[in-house]
N, C-alpha and C positions, 0 to 999 in steps of 0.2 A: 067885384072882387076878382073877376076873371082877368087873367093876364098879370095880376100883381102877385108877387112872391111874399110870403110871410117871413122868409128868412133873409138875412143879409148874406152878402157874398162870403164873408168871413165864416159865418155859420155853415154855409154849404161846403166850403173847403174843409172845415173841421169834420163835418159828417163824412165827406169823401175819404179823408185820411183815416177816420175811425173804421169805415167800411173796409178799406184796404188792410188795416191792421187785423181786423177780424178774419178776412179772407186768408191772410198769411198764417194766422193762428190755426184755422181749420185745416189748411194744407199741411202744416207741421204735424198736427195731431193725426191726420190720415196717413202721413208717411211713417209715423211711429207705429201706428196700428199695422201697417203693411210689414214693417220690419219685424214686429213681434210675431206676426202670423207666419213668417218665412225666416226662421232663425238660421238656416243653413246657408243662405245667400249672403255674400258680403254686402255691407251697406253701400248704397249708391250715394254719390254726392248730391247735396240738396240742389233743387232747381234754382236757377238765378231768379231774383225778384223781377217781376215784369216792370217795364218802364211806365211812367205816368202816361195817361191817355193823350196828353198834349204832344208827347214825343213819339207816339206810335207811327210807324210808316204807313203809307196809304196801301190799300189792298191792291194786289197785282191785277193787271188787266187780264181778262179771259180771252184766250186765243180764239180767233174766229173759226179755226178748224175744229174746235171743240163744240161749237154751236151748230155746225152743219150736220147733214144726215150722215149716219155712220157708213163707212165704206165696207164693202163685202169682200175683204181680203182673205182668200184661202178658206172660205167657209165650206169645208168638206161635207158637213151634214146636210147643207142645203142641196148640194149636188147629189148626195145619196138619195134624199127624198124625191128630188126631181126624177131620178132614174127609176124609182119605184112607182112613179105615177100615182102618188097618193094625194088626195085632196087635203087641204088644211083641216077641214072639219073632221075627216076620218082620223087624222093624226091627233086631233084634240080629244076625240072620243076614246081613242086607244090610250092616250095618256091618262085621262080621267079613270078609265077602267083599271089601268095598272096601279094608280094611286089607291083606288078603292080596294083593290085586291090586297095590296100591302097593308092596308089598315084593317083588314078582316071584315070587309063589307058582306052583306047578305048575298048569297049566291044568286038569288032571283034578280037582284039589282044588276049584277054582272051579266046575267043572261039577257036582261032587258036592254042593256047597252049593246051587247052583241047583236040583238035583233035589230036595233036601230042602224047598226053598221051594214046590215044586208041591204 
């Protein structure tokens, strides 16, 4: 039974059309709900119906510059930390300490982090 379809191509096309109809119906209902929850805003025009999958354009090519390593253009903070001569580990512990302090962590935990920094 592997590789054989139980449906004819006409049935598959009918199911696809039914699925598209249900998607459009759900989108219409959600747009109505949005309009009802925001009565002060003017109604926006309905979104155009998407084209069938056979007529969809191909995905755009990803630029090779996006795949390369990020360039360090004008990174002022990196220069600041270089001038301060702080190790990345020290900066990490300071950041964790600040986060814990903002979250109301136990003072003994914060003191332990400061001890590790020594």
